[in-house]
C-alpha positions as CSV (number, residue, x, y, z in Angstrom):
1,M,108.4,107.3,148.6
2,A,105.2,109.3,148.6
3,E,102.1,107.2,148.9
4,R,99.3,107.5,146.4
5,V,96.8,110.2,147.4
6,R,93.2,110.1,146.6
7,I,91.9,113.5,145.7
8,S,88.3,114.5,145.9
9,G,88.2,117.3,143.5
10,S,90.5,119.7,145.4
11,T,94.3,119.7,145.5
12,A,94.1,121.6,148.8
13,N,94.1,118.5,150.9
14,C,96.4,116.8,148.4
15,R,99.0,119.3,149.4
16,D,98.6,118.5,153.0
17,R,98.5,114.7,152.6
18,S,101.3,114.5,150.1
19,A,103.4,116.7,152.4
20,R,102.8,114.3,155.2
21,A,103.5,111.3,153.0
22,V,106.8,112.6,151.7
23,H,108.0,113.2,155.2
24,S,107.9,109.4,155.6
25,V,111.3,109.4,153.9
26,N,114.4,110.7,155.6
27,D,115.4,113.4,153.0
28,P,114.2,116.9,153.8
29,M,111.7,118.1,151.2
30,N,111.4,121.7,150.0
31,D,108.2,123.4,148.8
32,L,108.9,122.5,145.1
33,L,109.0,118.8,145.9
34,R,105.8,119.0,147.9
35,V,104.1,120.7,145.0
36,L,105.3,118.2,142.4
37,V,104.4,115.2,144.5
38,C,100.9,116.7,144.9
39,A,100.8,117.2,141.2
40,A,101.7,113.5,140.7
41,A,98.9,112.5,143.0
42,V,96.4,114.6,141.0
43,A,97.5,112.9,137.9
44,V,97.2,109.4,139.5
45,V,93.5,109.8,140.0
46,G,93.0,110.9,136.4
47,C,91.9,114.5,136.9
48,G,93.0,115.6,133.5
49,S,91.4,116.0,130.1
50,S,92.6,115.0,126.7
51,E,90.7,117.8,125.1
52,N,92.1,121.2,124.3
53,S,89.5,123.9,124.3
54,G,91.9,126.8,123.8
55,S,94.5,128.1,126.2
56,P,94.3,131.4,128.1
57,N,97.1,132.7,125.8
58,G,95.4,131.4,122.7
59,S,98.0,128.6,122.2
60,S,96.7,125.2,121.1
61,D,99.4,122.6,122.0
62,I,97.7,119.3,122.4
63,G,99.4,116.4,124.0
64,E,98.2,112.9,124.3
65,E,96.5,111.2,127.2
66,N,99.0,109.2,129.1
67,G,99.8,107.1,132.1
68,L,97.1,106.4,134.6
69,G,94.5,108.7,133.2
70,G,96.1,112.1,133.5
71,S,96.2,114.4,130.6
72,A,98.6,116.2,128.2
73,A,96.0,118.5,126.9
74,G,95.8,122.1,126.3
75,G,97.4,125.5,126.4
76,A,99.6,127.7,128.6
77,A,98.2,129.9,131.3
78,A,98.3,133.6,130.8
79,G,101.4,134.5,132.7
80,A,100.4,138.1,133.2
81,S,97.5,136.9,135.4
82,G,99.7,135.1,137.8
83,F,98.5,131.6,136.9
84,V,100.5,128.5,136.2
85,A,99.5,125.8,133.8
86,A,101.1,123.0,131.9
87,S,99.9,121.9,128.6
88,G,101.3,118.5,129.1
89,G,99.7,117.6,132.4
90,A,100.1,113.9,132.5
91,F,102.8,111.4,133.2
92,G,103.8,107.9,132.3
93,A,105.8,106.3,129.6
94,G,106.4,108.6,126.7
95,S,104.7,111.6,128.4
96,G,105.9,114.9,129.6
97,G,106.0,115.8,133.3
98,I,105.6,119.5,133.0
99,S,105.3,120.7,129.5
100,G,104.0,124.0,128.3
101,S,103.7,126.2,125.2
102,A,104.4,129.8,125.6
103,G,107.7,130.7,127.3
104,V,106.3,134.0,128.6
105,G,107.3,135.1,132.1
106,P,104.4,136.0,134.3
107,S,104.3,139.5,135.8
108,I,102.5,138.6,139.0
109,G,104.1,135.7,140.7
110,G,103.3,133.0,138.3
111,V,105.5,130.3,136.9
112,A,105.7,129.9,133.1
113,V,106.8,126.6,131.8
114,S,107.6,125.6,128.3
115,G,109.2,123.0,126.1
116,G,108.5,119.7,124.5
117,A,107.7,116.6,126.3
118,P,110.7,114.6,127.6
119,G,110.7,110.9,128.1
120,A,108.8,108.9,130.7
121,G,108.1,111.0,133.7
122,G,110.5,113.7,132.6
123,L,110.4,117.4,133.5
124,S,110.9,120.2,131.1
125,A,111.0,123.9,131.9
126,A,112.2,126.4,129.5
127,G,110.8,129.9,129.5
128,G,111.2,133.5,130.3
129,G,110.8,134.9,133.8
130,A,110.2,132.6,136.7
131,S,110.7,128.9,136.0
132,V,111.8,125.7,137.6
133,G,115.3,126.6,138.6
134,G,118.4,124.5,138.2
135,N,118.6,123.8,141.9
136,G,115.1,122.3,142.0
137,T,113.4,125.4,143.5
138,V,110.8,127.7,142.0
139,G,112.0,131.0,140.9
140,G,115.3,130.3,139.2
141,D,116.3,131.8,135.9
142,S,115.5,128.8,133.8
143,A,116.2,125.2,133.4
144,Q,116.4,123.3,130.1
145,G,114.7,120.1,131.2
146,G,115.3,117.7,134.0
147,A,116.5,114.1,134.0
148,S,114.3,111.6,132.4
149,A,114.7,107.9,131.9
150,M,112.4,105.0,131.4
151,G,112.0,103.6,134.9
152,G,114.7,105.9,136.2
153,S,114.7,108.7,138.8
154,V,113.3,112.1,138.0
155,A,114.9,115.3,139.0
156,A,113.7,118.9,138.9
157,G,116.6,120.9,137.3
158,G,118.8,117.9,137.8
159,T,119.2,117.8,141.5
160,A,116.1,117.5,143.7
161,P,114.7,114.0,143.3
162,V,111.0,114.0,142.6
163,G,108.7,111.0,143.0
164,G,111.5,108.5,143.5
165,T,111.6,105.6,141.0
166,S,109.2,105.5,138.1
167,T,108.3,102.7,135.9
168,A,106.8,102.7,132.4
169,G,103.2,103.8,132.9
170,G,104.4,105.6,136.1
171,A,103.4,104.6,139.6
172,T,104.2,108.1,140.9
173,E,105.5,110.9,138.8
174,A,105.9,114.7,138.9
175,G,103.3,115.6,136.3
176,G,100.5,117.8,135.4
177,A,99.7,120.3,138.2
178,V,101.8,123.2,139.3
179,E,101.5,125.8,142.0
180,S,100.9,129.5,141.3
181,G,104.1,131.5,141.9
182,G,104.9,129.5,145.0
183,T,102.1,131.1,146.9
184,D,99.1,129.7,148.6
185,A,95.6,131.3,148.8
186,A,95.6,134.6,150.6
187,G,94.7,134.3,154.3
188,G,95.4,130.6,154.4
189,A,92.4,129.6,152.2
190,T,92.6,126.2,150.8
191,S,93.4,125.9,147.1
192,G,92.3,123.0,144.9
193,G,92.3,121.7,141.4
194,A,90.4,123.7,138.8
195,Y,91.1,123.2,135.1
196,G,92.3,125.7,132.6
197,A,90.9,126.1,129.1
198,G,93.1,123.3,127.9
199,G,92.6,120.9,130.8
200,A,95.7,121.7,132.8
201,V,95.3,122.1,136.6
202,V,95.4,125.8,137.4
203,N,95.6,127.4,140.8
204,P,95.0,131.1,141.5
205,N,97.8,133.2,142.9
206,A,97.6,135.2,146.1
207,G,96.4,138.4,144.3
208,C,93.6,136.6,142.6
209,T,92.5,134.8,145.7
210,E,92.4,138.1,147.6
211,L,90.3,139.6,144.9
212,V,87.6,136.9,145.1
213,T,87.6,136.5,148.9
214,D,88.2,139.9,150.4
215,P,85.1,142.2,150.4
216,N,87.4,145.2,151.1
217,V,89.3,144.8,147.8
218,N,87.0,146.0,145.1
219,W,87.1,144.5,141.6
220,R,89.6,147.0,140.2
221,E,91.7,147.5,143.3
222,S,93.8,144.4,143.3
223,S,97.2,143.7,141.8
224,L,95.3,142.4,138.7
225,Q,94.8,145.4,136.6
226,T,93.5,144.6,133.1
227,D,90.0,143.3,132.3
228,Q,91.6,140.1,130.9
229,E,93.5,139.4,134.1
230,I,90.5,140.0,136.4
231,V,88.1,138.0,134.3
232,E,90.5,135.1,134.0
233,C,90.8,135.2,137.8
234,L,87.0,135.1,138.2
235,W,86.7,132.3,135.7
236,Q,89.5,130.2,137.2
237,T,88.2,130.6,140.8
238,L,84.7,129.7,139.8
239,G,85.9,126.4,138.4
240,R,84.5,124.3,135.7
241,P,81.0,122.9,135.1
242,V,80.5,119.1,134.9
243,G,78.2,117.3,132.5
244,Y,76.3,118.6,129.6
245,G,77.1,122.3,130.3
246,E,80.9,121.6,130.5
247,S,81.8,123.9,127.6
248,A,80.2,127.0,129.1
249,M,82.9,129.7,129.6
250,G,80.6,132.7,129.9
251,G,82.3,136.1,129.6
252,Y,85.8,134.7,129.6
253,D,87.6,134.9,126.3
254,P,90.9,132.9,126.4
255,N,92.0,134.9,123.3
256,G,92.2,138.1,125.3
257,G,88.8,139.7,124.5
258,S,87.3,139.5,128.0
259,K,85.5,142.6,129.3
260,L,84.8,143.2,133.0
261,V,81.5,145.1,133.7
262,V,81.0,146.4,137.2
263,I,77.4,147.3,138.1
264,T,77.2,150.3,140.5
265,K,74.5,152.3,142.3
266,S,76.0,155.6,141.1
267,G,73.7,156.0,138.1
268,P,71.9,157.1,136.0
269,P,71.6,154.7,134.3
270,S,69.8,152.6,136.9
271,V,71.1,149.2,138.1
272,E,68.5,147.5,135.9
273,E,69.4,149.5,132.9
274,Q,73.1,148.8,133.4
275,L,72.3,145.1,133.6
276,A,70.1,145.0,130.6
277,D,72.8,146.8,128.5
278,A,75.7,144.6,129.7
279,L,73.8,141.4,129.1
280,S,72.8,142.2,125.5
281,G,74.8,141.4,122.4
282,D,77.4,138.7,121.9
283,D,80.6,140.3,123.0
284,H,82.4,138.6,126.0
285,A,81.4,140.3,129.2
286,W,81.8,139.1,132.8
287,I,79.4,141.2,135.0
288,V,79.9,141.7,138.7
289,F,78.4,144.0,141.3
290,D,80.5,146.7,143.0
291,K,81.4,145.2,146.4
292,K,81.0,148.4,148.3
293,D,77.8,149.5,146.7
294,F,76.1,146.1,147.2
295,A,77.6,145.1,150.5
296,D,74.1,145.3,152.0
297,A,70.9,143.8,150.7
298,Y,69.7,145.6,147.6
299,E,66.6,144.8,145.6
300,V,66.8,144.7,141.8
301,G,63.6,144.5,139.8
302,M,64.0,144.0,136.1
303,Y,60.3,144.9,135.7
304,R,61.3,148.5,136.4
305,L,62.6,148.7,132.8
306,F,58.9,149.1,131.8
307,C,57.8,151.6,134.5
308,S,57.5,154.5,132.0
309,D,55.1,152.5,129.8
310,S,51.6,153.9,130.0
311,S,49.9,150.5,129.9
312,V,51.9,149.4,133.0
313,L,51.0,152.6,134.8
314,G,47.4,152.0,133.8
315,A,47.4,148.5,135.2
316,L,48.8,149.8,138.5
317,S,46.5,152.9,138.5
318,G,49.6,154.5,139.7
319,T,52.6,156.8,139.0
320,E,56.0,156.0,137.7
321,A,57.4,156.6,141.1
322,E,55.0,154.0,142.6
323,C,56.0,151.5,139.9
324,L,59.7,151.9,140.6
325,D,59.0,151.5,144.3
326,Y,56.2,149.1,144.8
327,H,56.5,149.6,148.6
328,L,55.2,153.2,148.0
329,W,52.4,151.8,145.8
330,C,51.4,149.4,148.6
331,Q,51.7,152.1,151.3
332,N,49.4,154.4,149.4
333,R,46.8,151.6,149.1
334,G,46.9,150.3,152.7
335,Y,48.8,147.0,152.0
336,T,51.0,146.9,155.1
337,N,51.7,143.2,155.1
338,S,54.8,142.4,153.0
339,A,53.4,139.2,151.5
340,D,50.1,141.0,150.7
341,C,52.0,143.9,149.1
342,L,54.0,141.6,146.8
343,D,50.9,139.6,145.9
344,Q,48.7,142.6,145.1
345,F,51.4,144.4,143.1
346,F,52.9,141.6,141.1
347,N,50.3,138.9,141.0
348,V,47.1,140.9,140.8
349,A,47.8,144.3,139.2
350,L,50.5,143.1,136.9
351,N,49.1,139.7,136.0
352,D,48.2,140.7,132.4
353,S,49.7,139.2,129.3
354,N,49.0,142.4,127.4
355,L,51.6,144.3,129.4
356,P,55.0,144.6,127.7
357,I,56.9,143.4,130.8
358,R,59.2,140.5,129.7
359,N,62.4,138.9,131.0
360,P,65.5,140.7,129.5
361,V,67.3,138.4,127.0
362,I,70.9,137.5,127.6
363,G,73.1,137.2,124.6
364,S,76.1,134.9,124.1
365,N,79.4,134.9,126.0
366,K,78.0,136.4,129.2
367,T,78.5,135.7,132.9
368,L,76.4,137.3,135.6
369,D,78.3,136.8,138.8
370,G,76.9,137.8,142.2
371,R,80.0,136.9,144.3
372,M,80.8,139.3,147.1
373,S,77.5,141.2,146.7
374,E,74.1,141.1,148.4
375,A,72.0,142.2,145.4
376,Y,68.9,140.1,144.8
377,F,66.3,140.0,142.1
378,V,62.6,140.3,142.9
379,F,59.6,138.8,141.0
380,S,61.4,137.9,137.7
381,G,64.7,137.3,136.1
382,F,66.2,136.6,132.7
383,A,65.8,134.7,129.5
384,I,68.8,133.1,127.8
385,G,67.8,133.3,124.2
386,A,64.3,133.9,122.8
387,D,61.5,132.1,121.0
388,S,58.2,132.8,119.4
389,S,55.4,130.2,119.0
390,G,57.9,127.4,119.7
391,E,60.5,128.5,117.3
392,P,63.9,130.0,118.2
393,T,64.2,133.7,117.5
394,Q,67.5,134.3,119.3
395,T,70.0,131.6,120.2
396,S,72.6,132.4,122.9
397,S,75.6,130.2,123.8
398,S,78.2,130.1,126.6
399,V,76.3,131.7,129.4
400,I,77.0,131.4,133.2
401,M,74.6,132.5,135.9
402,T,76.3,132.2,139.3
403,H,76.0,133.3,142.9
404,L,72.7,135.1,142.4
405,S,69.6,135.4,144.6
406,F,66.1,135.4,143.3
407,K,63.0,136.1,145.5
408,G,59.5,135.7,144.1
409,A,56.2,137.1,145.0
410,G,54.6,133.7,145.7
411,H,53.4,131.2,143.3
412,V,50.5,132.0,140.9
413,E,49.4,129.3,138.5
414,D,50.3,130.3,135.0
415,H,51.1,133.9,135.7
416,Q,50.4,135.9,132.5
417,L,53.9,137.5,132.5
418,D,55.7,134.1,132.8
419,P,58.1,135.4,135.4
420,D,60.7,132.6,135.3
421,M,63.9,133.4,137.1
422,I,66.2,131.8,134.5
423,R,64.7,130.6,131.3
424,S,66.9,128.9,128.7
425,T,65.2,128.8,125.4
426,G,65.6,129.4,121.6
427,A,68.0,126.4,121.1
428,S,70.5,128.2,123.4
429,H,73.3,126.0,124.6
430,D,76.4,125.6,126.8
431,I,74.9,127.1,129.9
432,W,75.9,126.8,133.6
433,I,73.5,127.7,136.3
434,H,75.5,127.4,139.5
435,K,75.2,128.3,143.2
436,N,72.1,130.5,143.1
437,D,69.3,131.0,145.6
438,F,65.7,130.7,144.4
439,D,63.1,131.5,147.1
440,L,59.3,131.4,146.6
441,T,59.6,132.2,142.9
442,G,56.3,132.9,141.2
443,D,56.9,130.4,138.4
444,S,60.0,128.3,137.9
445,A,63.6,128.5,139.1
446,F,65.2,127.5,135.9
447,D,63.1,126.4,132.9
448,V,64.4,124.8,129.7
449,K,62.3,125.4,126.6
450,V,62.3,125.3,122.8
451,G,65.3,123.0,122.3
452,A,67.9,124.6,124.7
453,Y,70.6,122.1,125.4
454,N,74.0,121.4,127.0
455,I,73.0,122.9,130.4
456,T,74.4,122.1,133.8
457,M,72.5,123.2,137.0
458,S,74.7,122.6,140.1
459,F,74.8,123.6,143.8
460,N,71.6,125.7,143.6
461,L,69.3,126.1,146.6
462,V,65.7,126.0,145.5
463,K,63.4,126.8,148.4
464,N,59.6,126.7,148.3
465,V,59.3,126.7,144.6
466,V,56.3,124.9,143.4
467,R,57.5,123.9,139.9
468,A,61.3,124.1,139.9
469,T,62.3,123.3,136.3
470,L,60.2,122.6,133.3
471,H,62.0,120.9,130.4
472,G,59.9,121.4,127.3
473,S,56.7,123.3,127.4
474,S,54.6,121.4,124.8
475,D,54.1,117.8,123.8
476,S,54.1,118.7,120.2
477,R,57.4,120.6,119.9
478,E,59.8,118.1,118.4
479,I,62.7,120.6,118.9
480,N,62.7,119.7,122.6
481,A,64.2,116.3,121.8
482,Q,67.5,118.1,121.8
483,I,67.2,119.3,125.4
484,T,70.1,117.9,127.5
485,T,70.6,118.8,131.1
486,T,72.8,117.7,134.0
487,M,71.6,118.5,137.5
488,H,73.8,117.7,140.5
489,D,74.3,118.7,144.1
490,N,71.2,120.9,144.2
491,A,69.0,121.3,147.2
492,F,65.3,121.3,146.5
493,V,63.6,122.3,149.8
494,T,60.0,122.7,150.9
495,T,60.3,124.1,154.4
496,D,58.2,122.6,157.2
497,D,56.0,125.8,157.4
498,Y,55.1,125.5,153.7
499,Y,54.6,121.7,153.7
500,L,50.8,121.8,154.0
501,T,50.6,124.6,151.4
502,L,53.1,123.2,148.9
503,G,53.5,119.6,149.8
504,N,51.0,118.4,147.2
505,T,52.2,120.8,144.5
506,G,56.0,121.0,144.9
507,R,57.1,119.0,141.9
508,R,58.5,119.1,138.3
509,V,62.2,118.5,139.1
510,P,61.9,118.2,136.2
511,L,58.7,117.8,134.1
512,I,60.5,116.8,130.9
513,R,59.1,116.3,127.4
514,R,61.2,114.6,124.7
515,G,64.6,115.6,126.2
516,T,67.3,114.0,128.3
517,S,68.3,114.8,131.9
518,H,71.0,113.3,134.1
519,M,70.5,113.9,137.9
520,W,72.9,112.8,140.6
521,N,73.5,113.7,144.2
522,N,70.6,116.1,144.5
523,V,68.8,116.4,147.9
524,F,65.0,116.8,148.2
525,V,63.5,117.9,151.5
526,N,59.7,117.5,152.2
527,Y,58.6,116.5,148.7
528,R,55.7,114.1,148.9
529,K,54.6,113.3,145.3
530,D,55.4,113.6,141.6
531,V,58.9,114.9,142.2
532,L,59.5,114.4,138.5
533,S,57.3,113.8,135.4
534,I,58.6,112.1,132.3
535,R,56.6,112.3,129.0
536,V,56.7,112.0,125.2
537,G,59.8,110.0,124.8
538,A,62.0,111.8,127.4
539,Q,64.6,110.0,129.4
540,V,65.9,110.6,132.9
541,L,68.8,108.9,134.7
542,W,68.6,109.4,138.5
543,Q,71.6,108.4,140.5
544,D,72.3,108.6,144.2
545,N,69.7,111.3,145.0
546,A,68.5,111.6,148.6
547,L,64.9,112.4,149.7
548,V,64.0,113.2,153.3
549,V,60.7,114.1,154.9
550,N,60.4,115.5,158.4
551,Q,58.7,112.7,160.4
552,S,56.7,115.2,162.3
553,L,54.8,115.7,159.0
554,Q,53.9,112.0,158.8
555,E,50.4,111.6,157.4
556,K,49.7,107.9,158.0
557,S,49.3,106.2,161.3
558,T,52.4,104.0,160.9
559,V,55.8,104.7,159.5
560,E,55.5,101.7,157.2
561,D,52.3,103.0,155.7
562,S,53.7,106.5,155.3
563,L,56.9,105.3,153.6
564,A,54.9,103.1,151.3
565,E,52.6,106.0,150.3
566,L,55.6,108.3,149.7
567,S,57.5,105.7,147.7
568,A,54.5,105.0,145.5
569,N,53.8,108.7,144.8
570,L,57.2,110.3,144.4
571,I,58.1,108.7,141.1
572,R,55.0,107.7,139.4
573,D,54.3,110.2,136.6
574,I,56.1,108.4,133.8
575,D,53.9,108.6,130.7
576,G,55.6,107.7,127.5
577,G,59.2,108.3,128.7
578,S,62.0,106.3,130.1
579,Y,63.4,106.4,133.7
580,R,66.2,104.6,135.4
581,G,67.1,105.1,139.0
582,E,70.1,103.9,140.9
583,G,70.9,104.4,144.5
584,T,68.1,106.9,145.2
585,K,66.7,106.6,148.7
586,L,64.0,108.1,151.0
587,W,64.1,108.6,154.8
588,F,62.2,110.2,157.5
589,S,64.2,112.7,159.4
590,D,64.0,115.4,162.0
591,G,63.7,119.1,161.1
592,A,67.4,119.3,160.7
593,C,67.5,116.4,158.2
594,N,69.1,114.0,160.5
595,I,67.8,110.8,159.0
596,D,66.4,107.8,160.8
597,D,68.3,104.9,159.2
598,S,65.5,102.5,160.2
599,T,63.1,104.2,157.9
600,M,65.1,104.0,154.7
601,A,63.3,103.1,151.5
602,T,65.0,102.6,148.2
603,L,63.1,104.1,145.2
604,T,63.3,101.4,142.5
605,P,60.7,102.2,139.8
606,A,61.9,101.8,136.2
607,S,60.4,102.4,132.8
608,G,62.0,101.7,129.5
609,S,65.7,101.8,128.9
610,V,68.1,104.7,129.7
611,P,71.8,104.4,128.8
612,D,74.8,105.7,130.8
613,L,74.3,109.4,130.0
614,S,77.8,110.3,131.3
615,L,79.2,108.7,128.1
616,D,78.0,111.9,126.4
617,Y,80.5,113.9,128.6
618,S,84.2,114.6,128.2
619,Q,86.6,112.3,130.0
620,Q,87.3,115.2,132.4
621,S,83.6,115.4,133.5
622,R,83.5,111.6,133.9
623,D,86.6,111.7,136.0
624,V,85.2,114.4,138.2
625,I,82.0,112.4,138.7
626,A,83.9,109.3,139.5
627,A,85.7,111.2,142.3
628,E,82.9,113.4,143.5
629,E,79.6,111.4,143.3
630,H,78.7,109.9,146.7
631,P,76.1,107.5,147.8
632,A,72.8,108.8,149.1
633,G,72.9,109.1,152.8
634,Q,73.5,111.4,155.8
635,E,76.9,112.6,154.5
636,L,75.5,113.6,151.1
637,I,72.6,115.4,152.7
638,D,74.9,117.3,154.9
639,Y,77.4,118.1,152.1
640,V,74.7,119.5,149.8
641,S,73.1,121.4,152.6
642,A,76.4,123.0,153.3
643,T,77.4,123.9,149.7
644,A,74.2,124.6,147.9
645,G,73.2,128.2,147.2
646,K,74.8,131.6,147.0
647,H,76.2,131.6,150.5
648,G,77.1,127.9,150.7
649,A,80.6,126.6,151.1
650,V,82.8,126.6,148.0
651,P,82.3,123.3,146.3
652,F,84.6,120.9,144.5
653,N,84.3,122.8,141.1
654,S,86.5,125.6,142.4
655,P,90.3,125.5,143.2
656,L,89.3,127.4,146.4
657,G,86.9,124.6,147.5
658,L,87.4,122.0,150.2
659,D,87.0,118.4,149.5
660,F,83.9,116.4,150.6
661,D,85.3,115.3,154.0
662,S,86.7,118.8,154.8
663,V,83.3,120.4,154.1
664,L,81.7,117.9,156.5
665,A,84.4,118.6,159.1
666,E,83.4,122.3,159.1
667,G,80.1,121.3,160.9
668,K,76.5,120.7,160.1
669,V,74.5,123.4,158.2
670,P,70.7,123.6,158.5
671,C,68.9,121.9,155.6
672,Q,66.0,124.3,155.5
């Protein structure tokens, strides 16, 4: 009998562990059995959801939550994309084992399953094309249900025993997750447990995995041919946001209206013009960069959209060519140092609120995805939605910004062009900011203003950014009470060489007015005071965050005095708001963030009352947090250092990600 397997977000290791477990019995096990036992293990830890947010085929079969916390929610996978999903993902008394909606055979190696829910722990597979065969293998013609009995044995197609004996409520059943066409990730990549639109576990097939991992296979060169197939692959392999932004789907339309936009360097139009056009409007668009065109570093400057404007050219006292290529502008004026060049061009010449330069506004249903490209944005970025005088003028919803790189021109206090990298505003909502790099940005990394809400920021690397994330820009704007954000597994880093410059000013993670923020498992390196500020009725729940300071930067004569000063200064700016911290700790470390356990200090300040904010989330998000939140310590620091940022390891959100222990086993990654 297979033992219960604890899954940390990814079914990859589940597959390995369950395979080892089932070999503890004498009967030989084929691949189908291994898959189904793995599926049962996923269901045991309650990775499902009882919510149906629409299936990739547009079906809306909704099951019931069953058994030990699995799910029976949500829609069939789009067979043509080579995915497999089951709309009845859970197990237990009265629940379906594998139960789907549309009996449509996939065209690229997928498995379609269909049929009603049988009895306790039962298996049902009835659909066109590939299905669970009568002999218990994947790829048979079809099978109308397996055996099912309350407390009895379960069989796939009536012959291969699956999961042994079950009881009402199910100790171990074959439920929920299924493999994609019997194939693993291309090249041996590990595949894990992402969720489809309806909550079913969905794994990419080999063609999809190749598309998102092989730089030599361009976006329209794989076995996936239609925009819908390609975008679905991109959405599934990215995974799902956790927390307040959990409903963000970006440019993926489960009803078939997804559009893929590939940015190229073969214009006109320019790269910046292509981006501005693709990001406008509310039609579904998933935007990527041509892998071959952007295989090497390429600078994108959205300010260039305004280089034909006479006022901009007047401010520069230059030509349009010099505006488009600021290196030329600097060369012609004798600024040979790169930092001086950036500062003089962006922070001196263009530091004028009367200029028309503004962040382009992103409309609804958009994903800007920088995977497999080395494009990066200089000086400024984008606004999600728009506002004027504290009132929304454009509200955008369902936006994903992922795997992007933003490089600033150095911090300038209150730059007149407000060059945020990602600004969510105008009551925009359902936003996921995930696995991006922010380096020396002139203003914020990701601000939240004018009532934007339901936002998740995860696995971002924020380096040498003075004020990372403002939440609410004015005490008087009551609309900011609706701000809600989740921030988890981000790395906020002040490097040793910038400590003396930024150590006193690196703060605002966040500065929040009126709104609500839930922060867990974030890592802060070399922050020394006012890491967050809470004002005007705002509330913040901080859980299991880790703060480290390089001991070589110690400012007091003794370790004890230094820790006492840091502890007193880091969380002190609470003025009219509420804060609750749990499990957040501070250490001295070396330059590689190897902590000295003897220097640990627990940060315990509290003010007012903050409820369990995770109760605002779906059960699916709560289940993921239960599995993936880790105590502050060396392992958490190493995990976040390895996964945060554009080039970090694939995290637990994605079916291609490794679990926590496997990421650590890959070896230590520098923290700064």
